[in-house]
C-alpha positions in Angstrom: 0.0 -0.1 -0.6 1.6 3.6 -0.9 1.9 6.1 1.6 2.0 10.2 1.2 4.5 11.8 1.2 5.8 14.1 4.0 4.8 17.2 3.6 2.5 16.5 1.5 2.7 17.5 -2.4 0.2 17.6 -5.2 1.0 15.4 -7.8 -1.4 16.0 -10.4 -4.7 16.0 -9.0 -3.3 13.3 -6.9 -1.8 14.3 -3.0 2.4 12.6 -3.6 2.6 8.5 -2.4 5.9 7.4 -1.4 6.9 4.0 -0.6 5.9 3.1 3.0 9.1 2.8 4.8 10.0 6.3 3.5 7.2 7.5 4.6 7.6 6.3 7.9 11.6 7.8 8.2 9.5 11.5 7.0 7.4 11.1 10.1 10.3 9.9 12.4 11.4 13.7 10.7 8.8 15.3 11.6 8.4 13.7 15.3 12.4 15.0 15.6 11.4 18.9 15.0 7.9 18.8 17.2 7.9 19.6 20.6 6.6 17.1 23.5 2.8 17.1 23.7 1.9 19.8 21.5 -0.2 17.8 19.8 -3.3 16.7 21.5 -4.3 13.3 19.3 -0.6 11.5 20.1 1.1 13.0 23.3 4.3 11.0 22.5 4.8 12.3 19.3 6.9 15.3 19.8 10.6 14.2 20.7 12.4 17.5 19.4 13.2 18.5 23.7 14.9 15.4 23.6 17.3 16.2 20.2 17.8 19.5 21.6 18.7 18.2 25.0 21.6 15.9 23.7 24.0 19.3 23.0 24.2 18.8 26.3 23.6 15.0 27.2 24.2 13.0 24.4 23.2 9.6 26.3 19.8 11.0 25.5 20.0 9.0 22.7 19.1 5.9 23.8 15.8 8.8 25.3 14.9 9.7 22.0 15.3 6.2 20.5 12.7 4.9 23.1 10.1 8.0 22.6 10.1 7.7 19.1 9.7 4.0 19.1 6.5 4.7 21.5 5.0 7.4 19.7 5.3 4.7 16.5 3.6 2.0 18.6 1.4 4.6 19.5 0.4 5.6 16.4 -0.4 2.2 15.3 2.3 1.8 13.5 4.6 -1.3 14.5 5.7 -3.4 10.7 8.8 -0.5 11.6 11.1 -0.2 14.4 13.6 2.9 14.1 17.0 0.6 15.7 19.5 3.4 16.1 20.5 6.8 16.0 23.6 7.7 15.2 25.2 11.5 15.4 27.7 12.3 12.3 30.5 15.2 12.6 28.6 18.4 11.3 30.2 20.7 9.1 28.2 24.2 11.1 28.8 23.4 15.1 25.7 25.0 15.3 23.5 21.9 13.9 24.2 18.8 14.8 23.1 16.2 12.5 21.9 13.0 13.0 21.1 9.5 10.6 18.1 7.6 11.6 17.9 3.7 10.9 14.4 2.0 11.0 14.0 -1.6 10.4 11.8 -4.0 8.7 10.1 -5.6 11.9 8.8 -7.9 9.5 12.1 -8.7 8.2 15.2 -7.7 10.0 17.3 -7.5 7.2 15.9 -4.6 5.6 17.2 -1.3 6.4 16.3 2.6 5.8 18.3 5.4 7.0 17.5 9.1 6.5 19.7 11.6 7.7 18.4 14.8 9.7 20.3 18.0 10.6 19.4 19.5 13.7 
């Protein structure tokens, strides 16, 4: 089943669609940019605060991983799990870059990644 691309865009008269893993990674990116408890329908959705705190608390990556997986479960997304978050050395000292590594729980050999600068 195709998923909608984030941010929502038109592809002719239809909303643009993307493969499932890409949509989930885009959703995780939205979570990382959203403040905690800012979505009434899914209070576990936002984890921006956790990422902002990681500059002084690098062990917060584990907290972010747990929070994102809990939010995915809360949203009913159980086919995918965030396996790891890795901090990449950044070109700009003011911007932290993270790589999100997603696995397909039905086949853990299927892995997908997306980079995000915060």
